[in-house]
C-alpha positions as CSV (number, residue, x, y, z in Angstrom):
1,X,-44.3,17.2,-11.8
2,X,-44.1,14.1,-13.9
3,X,-40.5,14.8,-15.0
4,X,-38.7,13.4,-11.9
5,X,-40.4,10.0,-11.8
6,X,-39.9,9.7,-15.6
7,X,-36.2,10.5,-15.3
8,X,-35.7,8.1,-12.5
9,X,-37.6,5.3,-14.3
10,X,-35.3,5.8,-17.4
11,X,-32.0,5.8,-15.4
12,X,-31.2,2.1,-15.8
13,X,-31.5,2.2,-19.6
14,X,-29.6,5.4,-19.9
15,X,-26.7,4.2,-17.7
16,X,-26.2,0.8,-19.4
17,X,-26.7,1.9,-22.9
18,X,-28.5,-1.3,-23.8
19,X,-31.6,-3.3,-23.1
20,X,-31.9,-4.3,-19.4
21,X,-32.7,-7.9,-18.7
22,X,-36.3,-8.5,-17.7
23,X,-35.2,-9.7,-14.2
24,X,-33.5,-6.3,-13.6
25,X,-36.3,-4.0,-14.7
26,X,-39.0,-4.8,-12.2
27,X,-38.7,-1.2,-10.9
28,X,-36.3,1.6,-11.0
29,X,-35.8,1.1,-7.3
30,X,-34.0,-2.1,-8.0
31,X,-31.4,-0.3,-10.2
32,X,-27.9,-0.6,-8.7
33,X,-27.2,3.2,-8.7
34,X,-30.3,4.0,-6.7
35,X,-29.6,1.1,-4.3
36,X,-26.0,2.4,-3.8
37,X,-27.1,5.8,-2.8
38,X,-29.8,4.4,-0.5
39,X,-27.2,2.2,1.2
40,X,-24.7,5.1,1.5
41,X,-27.4,7.2,3.1
42,X,-28.0,4.5,5.6
43,X,-24.3,4.4,6.5
44,X,-24.1,8.2,6.7
45,X,-26.9,8.1,9.3
46,X,-24.5,6.2,11.6
47,X,-21.2,7.8,10.5
48,X,-22.2,11.4,10.9
49,X,-23.5,11.2,14.5
50,X,-20.4,9.0,15.3
51,X,-18.1,11.6,13.8
52,X,-19.8,14.4,15.8
53,X,-19.5,12.4,19.0
54,X,-15.8,11.7,18.4
55,X,-15.1,15.4,17.8
56,X,-17.1,16.4,20.9
57,X,-15.0,14.0,23.2
58,X,-11.7,15.2,21.6
59,X,-12.5,18.9,22.0
60,X,-13.7,18.4,25.5
61,X,-10.4,16.6,26.4
62,X,-12.4,13.7,27.7
63,X,-9.3,11.6,28.1
64,X,-8.1,13.9,30.9
65,X,-11.5,14.9,32.4
66,X,-13.7,11.9,31.8
67,X,-14.8,9.5,34.5
68,X,-17.6,7.0,35.3
69,X,-18.7,3.6,34.0
70,X,-18.6,4.7,30.3
71,X,-15.0,6.0,30.5
72,X,-13.2,2.8,29.5
73,X,-15.5,2.2,26.5
74,X,-15.2,5.8,25.2
75,X,-11.4,5.7,25.8
76,X,-11.1,2.5,23.8
77,X,-13.4,3.7,20.9
78,X,-12.1,7.3,20.6
79,X,-8.6,7.4,21.9
80,X,-7.1,3.9,22.3
81,X,-3.7,3.6,23.9
82,X,-2.1,5.5,21.0
83,X,1.0,3.4,21.3
84,X,2.3,2.2,18.0
85,X,4.7,-0.7,17.4
86,X,7.9,-0.6,15.5
87,X,6.9,-0.5,11.8
88,X,7.9,-3.7,10.1
89,X,8.9,-4.0,6.5
90,X,5.3,-4.9,5.8
91,X,3.0,-4.2,8.7
92,X,0.2,-6.1,7.0
93,X,1.9,-9.4,7.6
94,X,2.3,-11.3,10.9
95,X,5.8,-12.5,11.9
96,X,6.3,-15.7,10.0
97,X,7.0,-18.7,12.1
98,X,10.1,-20.5,10.8
99,X,9.9,-24.3,11.1
100,X,12.3,-25.6,13.6
101,X,13.1,-29.3,14.0
102,X,10.1,-30.1,11.7
103,X,10.2,-33.0,9.3
104,X,9.7,-32.5,5.6
105,X,6.7,-34.7,5.7
106,X,5.1,-32.5,8.3
107,X,5.7,-29.4,6.3
108,X,4.3,-31.0,3.2
109,X,1.2,-32.0,5.1
110,X,0.8,-28.4,6.4
111,X,1.2,-27.0,2.9
112,X,-1.4,-29.5,1.5
113,X,-3.7,-28.6,4.4
114,X,-3.4,-24.9,3.7
115,X,-3.8,-25.3,-0.1
116,X,-6.9,-27.6,0.3
117,X,-8.5,-25.3,2.9
118,X,-8.0,-22.2,0.7
119,X,-9.2,-23.9,-2.5
120,X,-12.2,-25.5,-0.8
121,X,-13.3,-22.3,1.0
122,X,-13.0,-19.9,-1.9
123,X,-14.0,-22.2,-4.8
124,X,-17.2,-23.0,-2.9
125,X,-17.6,-19.4,-2.1
126,X,-17.3,-18.4,-5.8
127,X,-19.7,-21.1,-7.0
128,X,-22.3,-20.1,-4.4
129,X,-21.9,-16.4,-5.0
130,X,-22.8,-16.9,-8.7
131,X,-25.7,-19.2,-7.8
132,X,-27.2,-16.8,-5.3
133,X,-26.9,-13.7,-7.5
134,X,-27.8,-15.1,-11.0
135,X,-30.3,-17.9,-10.5
136,X,-33.9,-18.1,-9.3
137,X,-35.3,-19.9,-6.3
138,X,-38.6,-21.8,-6.0
139,X,-39.0,-22.3,-9.8
140,X,-41.6,-24.9,-10.8
141,X,-43.3,-25.8,-14.1
142,X,-46.0,-23.1,-13.5
143,X,-43.9,-20.6,-11.4
144,X,-40.7,-19.0,-12.8
145,X,-39.5,-18.5,-9.3
146,X,-37.8,-15.3,-7.9
147,X,-34.3,-13.9,-7.6
148,X,-32.7,-12.6,-4.5
149,X,-31.8,-9.0,-5.2
150,X,-30.4,-7.4,-1.9
151,X,-26.6,-7.8,-2.1
152,X,-26.3,-5.8,1.2
153,X,-28.0,-8.6,3.1
154,X,-25.4,-11.1,1.8
155,X,-22.6,-8.8,2.9
156,X,-24.3,-8.6,6.4
157,X,-24.5,-12.4,6.6
158,X,-20.8,-12.7,5.7
159,X,-19.7,-10.1,8.2
160,X,-21.7,-11.3,11.1
161,X,-20.2,-14.8,10.9
162,X,-16.7,-13.4,10.3
163,X,-17.2,-11.2,13.4
164,X,-18.3,-14.3,15.5
165,X,-15.4,-16.4,14.3
166,X,-12.8,-13.7,14.9
167,X,-14.3,-12.9,18.3
168,X,-14.1,-16.5,19.4
169,X,-10.5,-16.9,18.1
170,X,-9.4,-13.7,20.0
171,X,-11.1,-15.0,23.2
172,X,-9.6,-18.4,23.0
173,X,-6.0,-17.5,22.0
174,X,-3.5,-15.1,23.3
175,X,-3.4,-11.8,21.3
176,X,-1.3,-8.7,21.5
177,X,-2.5,-5.9,23.7
178,X,-4.8,-3.8,21.6
179,X,-3.9,-0.1,21.2
180,X,-5.7,1.3,18.1
181,X,-8.7,3.6,18.6
182,X,-11.7,1.5,17.6
183,X,-13.2,4.2,15.4
184,X,-10.3,3.9,12.9
185,X,-11.6,0.5,11.9
186,X,-14.7,2.1,10.5
187,X,-12.9,3.6,7.5
188,X,-11.7,0.2,6.3
189,X,-15.1,-1.3,7.2
190,X,-17.0,1.2,5.0
191,X,-14.8,0.6,2.0
192,X,-14.8,-3.2,2.6
193,X,-18.6,-3.5,2.7
194,X,-18.9,-1.2,-0.4
195,X,-16.4,-3.3,-2.3
196,X,-18.2,-6.5,-1.4
197,X,-21.5,-5.0,-2.4
198,X,-20.1,-3.9,-5.8
199,X,-18.7,-7.4,-6.2
200,X,-22.1,-9.1,-5.6
201,X,-24.0,-6.5,-7.6
202,X,-21.7,-6.8,-10.6
203,X,-22.7,-10.4,-11.2
204,X,-26.1,-9.2,-12.3
205,X,-24.5,-7.6,-15.3
206,X,-21.3,-9.6,-16.1
207,X,-20.2,-13.2,-15.9
208,X,-18.2,-14.6,-13.0
209,X,-15.1,-15.4,-15.2
210,X,-15.0,-11.8,-16.3
211,X,-15.2,-10.7,-12.7
212,X,-12.3,-13.0,-11.7
213,X,-10.1,-11.6,-14.6
214,X,-10.9,-8.1,-13.5
215,X,-9.7,-8.8,-10.0
216,X,-6.5,-10.3,-11.4
217,X,-5.9,-7.1,-13.4
218,X,-6.1,-4.8,-10.3
219,X,-2.3,-4.2,-10.6
220,X,-2.8,-2.1,-13.8
221,X,-4.8,0.8,-12.2
222,X,-2.6,0.6,-9.1
223,X,0.5,1.2,-11.3
224,X,-1.1,3.9,-13.3
225,X,-2.2,5.8,-10.2
226,X,1.3,5.4,-8.7
227,X,2.9,6.7,-11.8
228,X,0.6,9.7,-12.3
229,X,0.0,10.8,-8.8
230,X,3.0,9.7,-6.8
231,X,5.6,9.7,-9.6
232,X,6.7,6.2,-8.6
233,X,9.1,4.2,-10.6
234,X,8.6,0.5,-11.5
235,X,10.9,-2.3,-12.6
236,X,10.8,-3.6,-16.2
237,X,9.1,-6.8,-15.2
238,X,6.3,-4.9,-13.7
239,X,5.5,-3.1,-17.0
240,X,5.9,-6.4,-18.8
241,X,3.5,-8.3,-16.6
242,X,1.0,-5.5,-16.5
243,X,1.0,-5.4,-20.4
244,X,0.5,-9.1,-20.5
245,X,-2.4,-8.9,-18.1
246,X,-4.1,-6.2,-20.1
247,X,-3.6,-8.1,-23.4
248,X,-5.0,-11.3,-21.8
249,X,-8.1,-9.5,-20.4
250,X,-8.7,-7.8,-23.7
251,X,-8.5,-11.1,-25.6
252,X,-11.0,-12.6,-23.2
253,X,-13.5,-9.7,-23.4
254,X,-13.3,-9.1,-27.1
255,X,-13.8,-12.8,-27.9
256,X,-17.4,-12.6,-26.4
257,X,-19.9,-13.3,-29.1
258,X,-22.6,-10.5,-29.6
259,X,-25.4,-13.0,-29.4
260,X,-24.2,-14.6,-26.1
261,X,-26.6,-15.1,-23.2
262,X,-27.3,-11.9,-21.3
263,X,-25.6,-13.2,-18.2
264,X,-22.2,-13.2,-20.0
265,X,-22.4,-9.8,-21.7
266,X,-20.2,-7.2,-20.2
267,X,-22.4,-4.1,-19.7
268,X,-21.5,-0.6,-18.8
269,X,-23.1,-1.1,-15.3
270,X,-20.9,-4.1,-14.8
271,X,-17.7,-2.2,-15.7
272,X,-18.6,0.6,-13.3
273,X,-19.4,-1.8,-10.5
274,X,-16.1,-3.6,-11.1
275,X,-14.3,-0.2,-11.0
276,X,-16.0,0.6,-7.8
277,X,-14.9,-2.8,-6.3
278,X,-11.3,-2.1,-7.3
279,X,-11.3,1.4,-5.9
280,X,-12.9,0.5,-2.6
281,X,-10.8,-2.6,-2.2
282,X,-7.6,-0.7,-2.8
283,X,-8.5,1.8,-0.1
284,X,-9.3,-1.0,2.3
285,X,-5.9,-2.6,1.8
286,X,-4.0,0.6,2.2
287,X,-5.9,1.7,5.3
288,X,-5.4,-1.7,6.9
289,X,-1.7,-1.5,6.2
290,X,-1.6,1.8,8.0
291,X,-3.5,0.4,10.9
292,X,-1.0,-2.4,11.3
293,X,1.5,0.2,12.6
294,X,-0.4,-0.5,15.9
295,X,0.5,-3.7,17.7
296,X,-2.2,-6.0,16.6
297,X,-2.7,-9.4,15.0
298,X,-4.5,-10.0,11.7
299,X,-7.4,-11.7,13.6
300,X,-7.8,-8.6,15.7
301,X,-7.9,-6.6,12.5
302,X,-10.6,-9.0,11.2
303,X,-12.6,-8.6,14.4
304,X,-12.4,-4.7,14.5
305,X,-13.3,-4.2,10.9
306,X,-16.3,-6.7,11.1
307,X,-17.7,-5.0,14.2
308,X,-18.3,-1.9,12.2
309,X,-19.3,-3.8,9.1
310,X,-22.1,-5.5,11.1
311,X,-23.2,-2.2,12.6
312,X,-23.3,-0.4,9.3
313,X,-25.1,-3.1,7.3
314,X,-27.7,-4.0,10.0
315,X,-28.4,-0.3,10.5
316,X,-28.9,0.3,6.8
317,X,-31.0,-2.8,6.4
318,X,-33.3,-1.9,9.3
319,X,-33.7,1.7,8.0
320,X,-34.8,0.4,4.6
321,X,-37.0,-2.4,6.0
322,X,-34.9,-4.8,3.9
323,X,-33.8,-7.0,6.8
324,X,-37.3,-8.5,7.4
325,X,-37.9,-8.8,3.7
326,X,-34.7,-10.8,3.3
327,X,-35.5,-13.0,6.3
328,X,-38.9,-13.7,4.7
329,X,-37.2,-14.7,1.5
330,X,-35.1,-17.1,3.5
331,X,-38.2,-18.5,5.1
332,X,-39.8,-19.0,1.7
333,X,-36.8,-20.7,0.2
334,X,-34.8,-23.0,2.5
335,X,-32.3,-23.6,-0.3
336,X,-31.4,-20.0,-0.3
337,X,-30.9,-20.0,3.5
338,X,-28.5,-23.0,3.1
339,X,-26.6,-21.2,0.4
340,X,-26.3,-17.9,2.3
341,X,-25.1,-19.6,5.5
342,X,-22.6,-21.8,3.6
343,X,-21.4,-18.7,1.7
344,X,-20.7,-16.9,5.0
345,X,-19.0,-20.0,6.5
346,X,-16.6,-20.2,3.5
347,X,-15.8,-16.5,3.7
348,X,-15.0,-16.6,7.4
349,X,-13.0,-19.9,7.2
350,X,-11.1,-18.7,4.2
351,X,-9.9,-15.6,6.1
352,X,-8.5,-17.8,8.8
353,X,-6.8,-20.0,6.2
354,X,-5.2,-16.9,4.8
355,X,-3.7,-15.9,8.1
356,X,-2.4,-19.4,8.8
357,X,-0.9,-19.9,5.4
358,X,1.0,-16.6,5.4
359,X,2.2,-17.2,8.9
360,X,3.5,-20.7,8.0
361,X,4.8,-20.3,4.5
362,X,5.0,-16.6,3.6
363,X,3.2,-14.4,1.1
364,X,4.7,-15.9,-2.1
365,X,3.3,-19.4,-1.4
366,X,0.0,-17.9,-0.5
367,X,-0.2,-15.8,-3.7
368,X,0.6,-18.9,-5.9
369,X,-2.2,-20.9,-4.2
370,X,-4.7,-18.1,-4.6
371,X,-3.7,-17.5,-8.3
372,X,-4.4,-21.2,-8.9
373,X,-7.7,-20.7,-7.1
374,X,-8.7,-18.0,-9.6
375,X,-8.0,-20.3,-12.6
376,X,-10.0,-23.2,-11.0
377,X,-12.8,-20.7,-10.2
378,X,-13.1,-19.8,-13.9
379,X,-13.1,-23.5,-14.9
380,X,-15.7,-24.4,-12.4
381,X,-18.0,-21.5,-13.3
382,X,-17.8,-22.5,-17.0
383,X,-18.5,-26.2,-16.2
384,X,-21.4,-25.6,-13.7
385,X,-23.1,-22.6,-15.2
386,X,-22.5,-23.1,-18.9
387,X,-20.3,-20.1,-19.7
388,X,-18.7,-20.6,-23.1
389,X,-15.1,-19.5,-23.7
390,X,-13.8,-19.3,-27.2
391,X,-10.3,-20.4,-28.1
392,X,-9.1,-16.8,-28.2
393,X,-10.7,-16.2,-24.8
394,X,-9.0,-19.3,-23.4
395,X,-5.7,-18.0,-24.6
396,X,-6.4,-14.7,-23.0
397,X,-7.0,-16.4,-19.6
398,X,-3.8,-18.4,-20.0
399,X,-1.8,-15.1,-20.8
400,X,-3.3,-13.5,-17.6
401,X,-2.3,-16.3,-15.3
402,X,1.1,-16.7,-16.9
403,X,1.7,-13.0,-16.2
404,X,0.6,-13.5,-12.6
405,X,3.0,-16.4,-12.0
406,X,5.8,-14.4,-13.7
407,X,5.0,-11.5,-11.3
408,X,5.2,-13.9,-8.3
409,X,8.5,-15.3,-9.5
410,X,10.1,-11.9,-10.1
411,X,9.0,-10.6,-6.7
412,X,10.4,-13.6,-4.9
413,X,13.7,-13.1,-6.8
414,X,13.8,-9.5,-5.7
415,X,13.1,-10.5,-2.1
416,X,16.0,-13.0,-2.2
417,X,18.3,-10.2,-3.5
418,X,17.3,-8.0,-0.6
419,X,15.3,-5.5,-2.6
420,X,12.2,-3.8,-1.2
421,X,8.9,-4.5,-2.8
422,X,7.5,-1.8,-5.0
423,X,5.5,0.8,-3.1
424,X,1.8,0.7,-3.2
425,X,1.7,-3.1,-3.6
426,X,1.5,-5.5,-0.7
427,X,2.7,-9.0,-1.0
428,X,-0.6,-10.3,0.2
429,X,-3.3,-10.8,-2.5
430,X,-6.5,-9.4,-1.2
431,X,-9.6,-11.6,-1.9
């Protein structure tokens, strides 16, 4: 009878294959794998009844026989209008507004505004993300302070503000008539909150620069899966840039000194969490691209996904009793409350800047701005939090971003020549 508690207690050490930092071994209940399954069980308690209700209404042919005050709500959530728009070349992008009779100075000002907004939003978001997940609050000379551990609460904070901003935007501006069944947003919502959770949780085991480089190398597993599963073919420049990215990332990771501070050591848990982030994020992108076959704007997509994200996260937090615990942590540490709110503001505003930039200047300009943001994020993290990068590691970072810029240039040349973009890769860089 003592075997099960003993095995659970030894799980963290067995999974990472190395000594766990003292801050992470308070109890086996704080181990990321246990928390992942607890969160998933909370989501399942909402998804399973919802799935059964949807099947019930469909089998009962509720669209034809239903009536009453609940009929419009059920129709919108389960059936929608089922009218799809003509599929664009890339349904994930809104129609770009071509400037007419606009001066060069005005366009330059718009571009600077978009670049400044994106950089300010996501650079601040990155710095705060590392601060919240890796540093203590309330530390004094006699008290070491305490760390905030519940990544799901941060995801909830981000999503509730994004839901509010998108809802206000949709209410105040003219939007296309919505036709997608609301329940279809739940799939992208689940993968989105799980990818965000993995992203936050990974910072307990790896450094922020490592995480940024891992995001930049997402193209490698995408190409591998496309080649193995779908038998897709790729251009020579795609193989070249993917090879350069893998070489650069390897140079950065292998240059890590063995005696480096624990926050900069890449552990097995960190690698698994980054892999989870990439897998869930890739599903989110593909599912959203499919949903754009319905006539909707990007802000409507933002609203629909965040409705379910708020529902799933608040439900799971309430079931675990973690919502009140996190609120108490905010009450004890006003600095954390300011950081969490600002983190959510930056995330929501950043999404609006994404939509506006793509609408005004296209995906290529947006990708260049966000690639520069990744480089600046690594630099800021090293300056503020003291991450050391060796000469070889710095060269690896340079190789990665050179490959990314080469990829943007090659894709823009293909677009000018009228070629279609490679399948499985959207021109919008997900963040």
